[in-house]
N, C-alpha and C positions, 0 to 999 in steps of 0.2 A: 792510517787517516787517522789526522789531528780532528779533536771534538771541538777544536774552538774557530775556527777560524779563519782562509790561506781567502780571506782575502781575496777574496775575489770579487765580493761585492758588498752588500751590506747587513741587510734584515731581511725578514721576511722568508719565502723557500728558497726563491731566487739566489738567496745569500748562504742559507744554511743548507742546502742539498749540496750546491755545488762545492763549497767552503767544506763541507762534510768529507766529500772523497777526495777533493786534491790535498786537503792538511792532514785528513788522516792518514792518507798514505804515502805525505811527503812529497808529494808530486811538483809542490811548488817552491821547494828549496832547492832547485837544480844550481847546480853550478859548475863553471867549465873553468879550463887552466886556459884558454884561449889559442895563440898561436905558440906559445911556447910550451918547449916539453913538460910533459905534466909531471909533476912530484910523486914519488912512489909515498902511498901512504902508509904510515905504520899503524899496525894495531893499537887500541886504546892502550895508555900507558898502564892502568890497571890491571893488564894482561900480559903475560906474556906469549910470544907468538908460538905457537904448536910447529913442531919440524915436521914435515910429513915423509914418509919413507920414501926409500927412490924410486920403489916400485908402485907408489901410490900415488894416482892423479889428482890434483887440486881441483877441488870443487870450483867450478865456474861462475855460480851465483848462490844467491842465500834467500833461501826459503823463511817466513814467517806466518805463523797463524795465531791470532791471540784473541781470546776473550775478553773485552776490558769493561769494567764496570762503567758505565756514564753517571758523571756527575757535574753537570753543566748548570749557571743559571739562568739559561736561557731555554735548552731543550728538555730540563728537568732529569729525574733519574733513572737508571735503567740499565740495559747492556747491551754492548755492541760486540761484534763477531769479525775482525779484520783478516785479511789473507792477504801476503805481498811477496812480489818475489823480485828480488835486486840481480840486474846480470850486465856484463857489458856484452854488447849483441855480437861483438867481432873481436876474439881472443887476442888478436894483433893491434887491435887500437887501444893503445895505451894512453890515449890523448882524452878519449871521450869519458864521462864519468859512468858509472852503472845504470843501465835503462832500467825505469819501476814498472810493473805492472800490479795492481791492486784491485781488490772488492771486498765490500763490506756492506752489512747492515745492522741496524740499531731501533730499539722501540724504547720509550720512556714511560713513566708514570704519570706523564701529563697526555699520555695519548700522541706524542709525535711518533714519529717512524719513518725511518727511510733506507733506500738502497740505493746503491752506486757502483760505476765501476769505469775504469779508463786505464791510462796509459800514459807517461812521459817517456820520449825516446831521445837518444844521443845518438847523432850517427856522423859519419864521415870526420873522424878526428875532431869530433863536437863543433862540425860548423852546423849544423842543424839541431834545433831542439823542438820537439812535436810534442805538445799534450793536446790529446782527447778524453774528454770526460763525459758518461751520463747516468742523470740520477732520479729519481721520483720519491714520493714522501709526501707528510705533514708534519706542520710545525704547528704549536700551540705557543704563545707568547703575549706579553702584556704590553699594550701602546700608552707611553706616558705624555704624548702630544710632543712638540716642537720645540726647540732650544734648553739653553744652559740650565735654567730654573723651571724645568717641565712639572705639571702638577703630581702630585704625590698619587691621588687617585688614579688608575689604570684602567684601560678597557680592555677585556679578554678579546682577543683575535686569531683565529685558526686559518691557516694558512696552506693549499695543497698544490702541487703543481708535479710538472715532469718536463724536463730540459736537457740540453747539450751545451758544452762549452769545449772550443777548440781553439788551439794558436798554434802559431809556428814562429820561431826565432833563427835567424842567418846571422852567422857572425859576419861582421861588417869589416872590423878591423880591431886587431888584437882579441882583447877581451870585451868588445861592445856588440851587444847583439840589438836586432831590430827585426821587427814583423809583425802581423797582424796577428788580431785577437775578434773572436766573436762568440757571443753567447744568444740561446733562445730558451725560453721558459714558458710554458702555458700556465698562468696563474689566476687560482679561485681563492679571492678574499671573502671572509664574514665573520661576523661575531659568536664568539665561543661561547654557548650558554650552558655548559656542561656542569659548571658549577656555581652557577649565579642561581640565589636563593630566588629570586623573582624574575625569570624570563620577561624581556619586554614584551607588552601585547601587542606587539605588531609581525607582519610577517617577516621571515627570513630574508634579511636582504646580502645579497653576495654579488661580488665585482669579479667577471670573469675577463680577463685580458691577457694578452701576449705582450712579454715583455723581452725586447731583443736588443743587442747594442753590436755595433762593429767598431773596431778601435786599432790604436797603433800602440804597440808595445817597445821599449825601449829600454836595455838594461847592458850595466858594466857589474862584472861578476869577477871578483878576485878571488874567492874563498877557497879554502885549501880540500875542504869536503864539503858535499852537499847534504850530510845529513848532520856531523858535529863540527861545525867550523872551530878552528883555533887562532885561524890568523885569516887577514884578507876583509875585505868589505863586499857591499851589493850596493849599487844605485838602479834603482826600478820604477820608471815611470809609466804608466797605462793612462792614454786618452781613450774613452767609450764615448760614442756618437749615436741615439736613439732617436728613431725616426719611423714614419711607416715604409720608407724605402728600404729598411733591414728588417721588415717584421713586427714593429714594436705600434703600440698605439698611442704613446704618449711620445713627444719631441723635448728631449732634453741633452745636457751635457754633461759626462762624470769624467774629473781629472784627478789621479791618485798617483803621488810622488813618496818615496819613503828613499831611507839611506839608513844601514845598518853596519856595523864595524866589528872586529873579533879582534882580542888582545891575547895572546899566549903567555899567563904570569907567571908558570911555571910548567913542569911535566904533567901536574894533572890541575891546574888551575885554568879559567879562562874568563875573561871580563869582556861581555858583549854590550852593545847599545843600540837600538832604534829608534827612529824619528822620522812621522809620517805627516803630511798634509793631503788635504782632501777639499775638494771643490763641485759643487754640484749645481749646474745653471739651467735652467728651462722650466717646463711644465713637467716636471718628475715628482713619480707618486712618494708616499712618504717612507716607502720602505726602500727607497732608492737613496734617500739624503744621508750625508756623511753620518755614521754612527757609532758613537763610545762603547766600547765593551769588547770589540775583537781581541782575544788575547794577547796576539802577535803585535796589538798594539799598546794596550793595558789592560792588567788584571783587576777584579775587584767588582764589576759593575755588569747585571745582563746587559747583552747586546742591546743595543737601541734605548736604554735608558736615557740617555741624549743623545739626540739628533738635530742634527740643521743642515743647512745649506754649505757650511765651513768647517774644517775641524782640523787641530793642532793635536799633535800628543807624540810622546815618548817615554821610553821606558830604559833600563839599564838592569843587567842581570849579571851576577857573579855562580859562575859553575866552578863545582867541585869534583873529581873522582874521589871517592872513598877507598873501594875495597871490592875487590872483584867485579862485578857487574853494578855494582851500586855507586850512587851518587848523590851530591843535594845541590841546592840552588837558592841564591836568594835574590830577588829583584824590586824594586822600584821607580813609579811612572807618575805621570802626570799629564794632564790634556784637557783639552774643551773644546765646545762646538759654539760656533754664533752664525748669525743670518749673513755676517760680510766681515771682512777684514778687521773694516773699522771697529769693528762691534766685539774683538775679544778684549777681555779686561781680566788681570791677573785676580780678582775677587772671585771671578766664573769657574777656577781652575779646578778641576776633580783631582786628587792625590789618589793612589792607590798603589800597594805594594805586601809583599808575602813571602814564604819560604815553599820548598818544595822539596820530592824526593827522586832521583831518577832509578830506571833498572836496564838494563839494555837486554832489549829483545832479540837483537840482532848484532851481535856482536865485531861479525866480519866487519858491517859498514859504519858500527857504533849508533846504531838507529836505538834511540832510548825510548819508553815508556814511563810518562810522569805525572807526577800526581802535585798538584800547585793549592795552596790554601791562600788567600788574597783579601786583605781587607781595602774597600775604598770609603768615602766619605757618606756615612749613614748606611753602608752596603758590604756586604760580603761575600765571597763565592768561591765554591771547590771547582777545579778543572781536572780530569783526567782524560790523559789522550799519548798519541804515538809521535815522536818527535819533539824536536824544541820550541818553544814558543815563537821564534823567531832565528 
């Protein structure tokens, strides 16, 4: 599970809980070689491949359990425990990437906690990709308003919720996949008065609402690995439609499109970049707006520090394997939010960049634990998680 977040939605519990599981377990980083024969993935270049004795069967899957420090600008500081298992469901299927099963939980000093579990399956020579996840928990964060110049003063918010996320992708042509996605969460949002010196002299106000959306997912994926890509690219577009017919209270539309590409510079060096555009139309709750700060998009800001109906963002990262299971990275990004496309302005661009360390907790699939430090505009943040940012 990645502590920053895959991405799925944007902020509040709906985004943090589902993002928590899907990213922390590495489930949204699925790749597949499509109709072409799958290249045999070599072990990380920093490690020699062990030779098994002739009478010793190769392990079919890889299991990893890790206690992970939580250092997150949105969730706070605490501890997470994650267990994941990667395995090819059919040994004779050399086309499908390994499927992933995971469970996890976390708690932080802000009172945030979460429990989640789920799986991403690759079936029938990677013809079908199935995602299913469920999560419950509470998050506390600061609401800074809407816009690229939102106020420095913030309002402490607490959100509680329980929900599910599911999706199916079917290979339509070579490495192109299409399919539906659906999420449903019951959300309770209120004012967090825990650290207020003088709580307001009003009855506690809470908004309870169902948040749900049915959408379409289109993806083209040519990466050589779902966990640590050294070459290839991903084009990924999701269109979500939220209205009472699918179980939601509000009616709005959410459009997200991203592209990322990977270049192998040497045996131990990779250069990668990621760009994303987001648009939200209709009567959307504030936590469903496009939000700057998801580590897959740009690091250095608390998620939701800047939010609006439109967003453009991107970042590039250089990855270096150093020795044994250790590695390092350096990254740089920029982005902004606006009320409309015509409102984008270079002066509102927010920069962010930093460095990180890596340690392979599951070397067979090169799944890294990462620690990143990033600096933004009058902002800085630490990130600890499983899996690359993108």
